[in-house]
C-alpha positions in Angstrom: -41.4 17.5 7.3 -38.8 18.2 4.8 -39.1 20.6 2.0 -39.3 17.8 -0.7 -42.2 16.2 1.2 -44.0 19.5 1.4 -43.6 20.0 -2.3 -45.0 16.5 -3.0 -48.1 17.1 -1.0 -48.6 20.5 -2.4 -48.3 19.1 -6.0 -50.7 16.4 -5.2 -53.2 18.8 -3.7 -53.0 21.0 -6.9 -53.5 18.1 -9.2 -50.1 18.5 -10.7 -49.1 14.8 -11.1 -45.9 15.5 -13.1 -44.6 17.9 -10.3 -45.6 15.4 -7.5 -43.7 12.6 -9.2 -40.6 14.8 -9.4 -41.1 16.0 -5.7 -41.4 12.4 -4.7 -38.1 11.5 -6.6 -36.4 14.4 -4.9 -37.6 13.3 -1.4 -36.5 9.8 -2.0 -33.2 10.8 -3.5 -32.5 13.0 -0.3 -33.6 10.1 2.0 -31.3 7.6 0.3 -28.5 10.0 0.1 -28.6 11.1 3.7 -28.7 7.4 4.9 -25.7 6.5 2.5 -23.7 9.4 3.8 -24.3 8.3 7.5 -23.4 4.8 6.6 -20.3 5.9 4.8 -19.1 8.0 7.8 -19.9 5.1 10.2 -17.6 2.7 8.0 -14.8 5.3 7.7 -14.7 5.7 11.4 -14.4 1.9 12.1 -12.3 0.8 9.0 -8.8 1.2 10.4 -9.6 0.8 14.1 -9.7 -3.1 14.1 -6.1 -4.5 14.5 -5.2 -7.3 12.0 -2.4 -9.5 13.1 -0.2 -10.9 10.5 0.2 -14.7 10.1 3.4 -15.9 11.6 5.9 -17.3 9.2 5.8 -21.0 9.1 9.5 -21.8 8.9 12.6 -19.6 9.0 15.1 -19.7 6.1 18.0 -22.2 6.5 21.3 -20.8 7.3 24.2 -21.5 5.2 27.2 -22.9 7.2 30.2 -21.7 5.4 29.9 -20.8 1.8 32.8 -21.4 -0.6 34.4 -18.1 -2.0 34.8 -19.9 -5.3 32.6 -22.3 -7.1 34.5 -25.3 -8.7 33.5 -26.5 -12.2 30.9 -29.2 -12.3 32.8 -31.2 -15.0 36.0 -32.3 -13.5 38.1 -32.7 -16.7 36.9 -29.6 -18.5 39.2 -26.5 -18.6 37.4 -23.2 -19.2 39.6 -20.6 -20.9 38.1 -17.2 -20.7 40.3 -15.5 -23.3 39.7 -18.0 -26.1 36.4 -18.3 -28.0 34.7 -21.7 -28.0 35.0 -23.5 -31.3 31.6 -25.0 -32.9 
């Protein structure tokens, strides 16, 4: 028997209900804490052991055949002068 259970039984046999209640809470707290700690260790050991495969890429990016080194203006008649400011 654990020390907390012994304290609980002793308190009950002496008629100390407040002490028995505290000893019961301590015993329960220790039991729950121990089981949580065991489960935490179990999960920590198995967490990164399973291999997760990445989803394959659906389609590769298209290749550009031969990009032009210079882009032509989209408006054929417009001349753009970089040195002159545009009038409003």
